[in-house]
C-alpha positions in Angstrom: 0.0 0.0 0.0 1.1 3.6 -0.7 1.6 5.9 2.2 -0.6 8.9 3.2 1.9 11.4 1.6 1.7 9.6 -1.7 -2.1 9.6 -1.6 -2.2 13.3 -0.9 0.3 14.1 -3.7 -1.7 12.1 -6.3 -5.0 13.7 -5.3 -3.5 17.1 -5.2 -1.9 16.7 -8.7 -5.3 15.5 -10.0 -7.0 18.5 -8.6 -4.4 20.9 -10.1 -4.4 19.4 -13.5 -8.1 19.0 -13.8 -8.7 22.4 -12.3 -6.4 24.2 -14.8 -8.0 22.5 -17.8 -11.4 23.2 -16.4 -10.5 26.9 -15.9 -9.7 27.1 -19.6 -13.1 25.7 -20.4 -14.8 28.0 -17.9 -13.2 31.1 -19.4 -14.8 30.2 -22.7 -18.2 29.8 -21.2 -18.5 26.0 -21.6 -21.0 23.9 -19.7 -18.4 21.7 -18.1 -16.0 24.2 -16.5 -13.7 24.5 -13.5 -15.4 22.4 -10.9 -16.6 19.7 -13.3 -13.1 19.0 -14.7 -11.5 19.2 -11.2 -14.0 16.7 -9.8 -13.7 14.3 -12.7 -9.9 14.3 -12.4 -9.9 13.8 -8.7 -12.6 11.0 -9.0 -10.4 9.3 -11.6 -7.4 9.4 -9.3 -9.4 7.8 -6.5 -10.9 5.2 -8.8 -7.4 4.3 -10.1 -6.0 4.0 -6.6 -8.9 1.8 -5.5 -8.5 -0.2 -8.7 -4.7 -0.6 -8.3 -4.9 -1.7 -4.7 -8.1 -3.6 -4.8 -6.5 -6.9 -3.9 -5.2 -5.3 -0.6 -8.7 -4.1 0.3 -10.5 -7.3 -0.8 -11.8 -9.5 2.1 -11.4 -12.6 -0.1 -8.4 -14.8 -0.1 -6.6 -14.3 -3.5 -5.7 -18.0 -3.5 -9.4 -18.8 -4.1 -11.0 -15.7 -5.5 -9.4 -13.4 -8.0 -10.9 -10.1 -9.2 -9.8 -8.0 -12.1 -9.0 -4.6 -10.7 -8.7 -3.0 -14.1 -12.5 -3.3 -14.6 -13.0 -0.6 -12.0 -10.9 1.9 -14.0 -12.7 0.8 -17.2 -16.0 1.6 -15.5 -14.8 5.1 -14.8 -14.2 5.7 -18.5 -17.7 4.5 -19.3 -19.2 6.8 -16.7 -17.3 9.8 -18.0 -18.8 9.1 -21.4 -22.2 10.0 -20.0 -20.9 13.3 -18.7 -19.3 14.1 -22.1 -22.5 13.3 -24.0 -24.3 15.8 -21.8 -22.2 18.8 -23.0 -22.7 18.1 -26.7 -25.4 20.1 -28.4 -26.3 19.9 -32.1 -27.9 23.0 -33.7 -28.4 22.6 -37.5 -25.1 22.0 -39.1 -23.2 23.2 -36.0 -22.2 20.8 -33.2 -21.0 22.4 -30.0 -19.3 20.8 -27.0 -17.2 18.3 -28.7 -13.9 19.8 -27.4 -15.3 20.1 -23.9 -16.4 16.4 -24.1 -13.0 15.4 -25.2 -11.5 17.5 -22.3 -13.6 15.7 -19.8 -12.6 12.3 -21.2 -8.8 13.1 -21.3 -9.0 14.7 -17.8 -10.3 11.4 -16.5 -7.5 9.5 -18.3 -4.9 11.9 -16.8 -6.5 11.3 -13.4 -6.2 7.5 -13.9 -2.5 7.9 -14.8 -1.8 10.1 -11.7 -3.8 7.7 -9.6 -1.6 4.8 -10.7 1.6 6.7 -10.0 2.4 7.3 -13.7 3.4 10.9 -13.1 5.4 11.4 -16.3 2.7 10.2 -18.7 0.0 12.1 -16.8 2.0 15.3 -16.7 2.9 15.1 -20.4 -0.7 14.4 -21.2 -1.7 17.5 -19.2 0.8 19.7 -21.0 -0.3 18.5 -24.4 -4.0 19.0 -23.5 -3.4 22.5 -22.2 -1.2 23.5 -25.2 -3.9 22.2 -27.6 -6.6 24.2 -25.9 -4.7 27.5 -25.7 -2.1 27.6 -28.5 -3.8 25.5 -31.2 -7.0 27.5 -30.7 -5.4 30.5 -32.3 -4.0 28.4 -35.2 -7.4 26.7 -35.7 -9.2 30.1 -35.8 -7.0 31.2 -38.7 -7.6 28.0 -40.7 -10.3 28.4 -43.4 -13.3 26.2 -42.7 -16.4 25.5 -44.7 -19.6 26.8 -43.0 -23.2 26.2 -43.8 -26.4 28.2 -43.6 -30.1 27.5 -44.2 -31.8 30.0 -46.4 -35.4 30.6 -47.4 -36.2 32.9 -50.4 -39.7 33.9 -51.3 -40.3 35.4 -54.7 -43.1 36.4 -57.0 -44.9 33.9 -59.2 -42.1 34.0 -61.8 -39.5 31.4 -61.5 -36.3 33.4 -60.6 -34.0 30.4 -59.8 -31.2 31.5 -62.1 -31.1 35.1 -60.6 -31.0 33.6 -57.1 -28.3 31.2 -57.9 -26.2 33.8 -59.6 -26.5 36.2 -56.7 -25.4 33.6 -54.2 -22.4 32.5 -56.3 -21.4 36.1 -56.8 -20.9 36.3 -53.0 -18.4 33.5 -53.0 -20.9 30.8 -51.8 -22.2 27.6 -53.4 -25.6 25.9 -53.1 -25.5 22.4 -51.6 -29.2 21.7 -51.8 -32.3 23.4 -53.1 -36.0 22.6 -52.4 -39.0 24.3 -54.1 -42.5 25.2 -52.9 -45.1 26.7 -55.3 -48.1 28.5 -53.8 -50.6 28.7 -56.6 -53.2 30.5 -54.6 -51.0 33.4 -53.5 -48.8 33.2 -56.5 -45.5 32.8 -54.7 -42.4 30.7 -55.0 -40.4 29.6 -52.0 -36.8 28.3 -52.3 -35.3 26.5 -49.3 -31.5 26.3 -49.8 -28.5 25.0 -48.0 -25.5 27.3 -48.7 -21.9 26.6 -48.0 -19.2 29.3 -47.8 -15.7 30.1 -46.3 -15.8 33.9 -46.0 -17.6 34.9 -42.8 -19.0 37.9 -44.6 -20.7 35.9 -47.2 -24.2 35.6 -45.5 -24.5 39.4 -45.1 -23.5 39.9 -48.8 -25.9 37.3 -49.9 -28.7 39.0 -47.9 -28.0 42.3 -49.6 -27.7 40.8 -53.1 -31.0 38.9 -52.8 -32.8 41.8 -51.3 -31.9 43.9 -54.3 -33.6 41.5 -56.8 -37.0 42.9 -58.0 -38.9 39.6 -57.7 -37.6 38.7 -54.1 -40.2 39.4 -51.4 -38.5 37.8 -48.4 -35.1 36.4 -47.4 -34.4 34.4 -44.3 -30.9 33.2 -43.3 -30.5 30.9 -40.3 -27.7 28.7 -39.0 
């Protein structure tokens, strides 16, 4: 069995590593923040220590009954999966919370490493995680990414599809999908489009271009 000092060191390191990563998530307004990451990491340290020294705590004679202590640590990873799933939110084409879910998962693994006394792997994993969250965020923000928007365009009875398509392409965007609705009674045409673009200014430009078309009566852009 490890001594009281070693137990305190492991729990303290788990709290520090989990708290720092959680603080980064908290400063960006994420659902799983400082306290959540700290508690997950400390819990993982405890689970790993119990798992590692389960045979010392077991009342059964190991000569007759043998238990796999690794199953306790595996159960911790499964439980963390439920927490990670709770912070993932899908809105249209956008999925939010994936990075935070990954943080919760790796924080639990860091805690398991610290709890088993693997200080070097746990510390290196913590450094890599922290650098990925802070340094790589700036690099990722500068990388061009394809974005999507849903659009609804209402026009007069005349089929003005070519004018709409040209206006959207003029703004540096492309149409991924287009659905049609024809209102015979009110003499209106409704186009439901999925538009992809890279320039963040494209939606505003598309709105201005389409609003300038004589036959367009209504334009709605939503994410």
